[in-house]
N, C-alpha and C positions, 0 to 999 in steps of 0.2 A: 493546435498551434500552427501558425503559418511559419514559413521559413524566414520571413522578414523580422520576426520577433527574435529569432535566434542569432541573427547577424549582428556583430558589434557595429555601433554607429561610427561612421567615418569622421575622424577629427579633421577640422579645417584649419588651415594656417591662420595665424593671428592677423595677418594683413588682409585676409579675405573680406572681413566686414568693413575694414577701413576703406578698401578699394571700392566696395559697393556704395558706401556713403559718399565718397568723393565723386563717383559717377553720377549719383543722384543729385548732388549739389551743383555739379557742372551743368546739368540740364536746366537748372532754374535760372531765371533772370532777375529775381528780386534780390534785395540786399540781404546780407547775412547778419550784420549787426542790427539789432532792433532800433527803430527810428527814434523813439522818444528818449531813451538813455543817451544815444549819440548826440541828439540835439541839446540835451542838458549839459553834456560835457563840453561841446563846442561853445555854448553860451557861457559856461563857467570860465573857460579859458579866455574868451573874448572880454569878459568883465575885468580880467587882470590888466588889460590894456586901456580900456575905456569903460566908464560906468554905464552910460546910457546907450550902448550899442544894441542894435536890433538887426535881425536877419530876415530876409524874405524866404519863403518856402523853397524857391528855386535855388537860393544860395545854400541853404542847409542840404538840399538834395545833391547839389554839385560837390560840396565838401564830403558828403557821405560816400558818394561814388568814387571820388578821388582817393579818399582814405582807404576804402576797401580794396581798390585796385592796387594801391601801394602795398598793403598788407599781403595780398595774394602773391604779388611779385616777390616780396621778401621771403615768404614761406616757400615758394617754389625754388628760389635760389638756395635757401637753407637746406631744403630737401635734396637738391642736387649735390650740395657739399657733403651731406651725411652719406649719400649713396657713394660718392667718390671715396669716402673714408671707409667704405665697407660696412656701413651701418644702415639699419632701416629706420631708426629713431632719430628725430631731429633733436639736437641738444642746444644748450644755450650758446656754446661756442660757435655753432653753425650759424645761428641767428646773428650773433655779433659780427662774424666775418662777412656774412651776406650784407648786413647793413653797412659795414665799412666799404665793401666793394661797390654798393649802390651809391654811396656818397662821393665816390671819387669821380 
């Protein structure tokens, strides 16, 4: 038996995997939200305003990038609010306050 088998495994903090995933995602340049479902949602919303509306591919892509940018900013601000309150977990009240502050 080796000494490694006798040693207890070191427990990692809960945030370690989350931080690893965040760093991995930050290195990517592609969009996070899948393209096809996002395009369907934007098309569905647009149909409420006008029946025969169509989008060019570049328009869908611009909407997609803008929406993701807005969501990333919102979650970053909500995370800062949670940290300010001494928490590691973002709660609904953090998102609402961050959204209110962004709309002002």
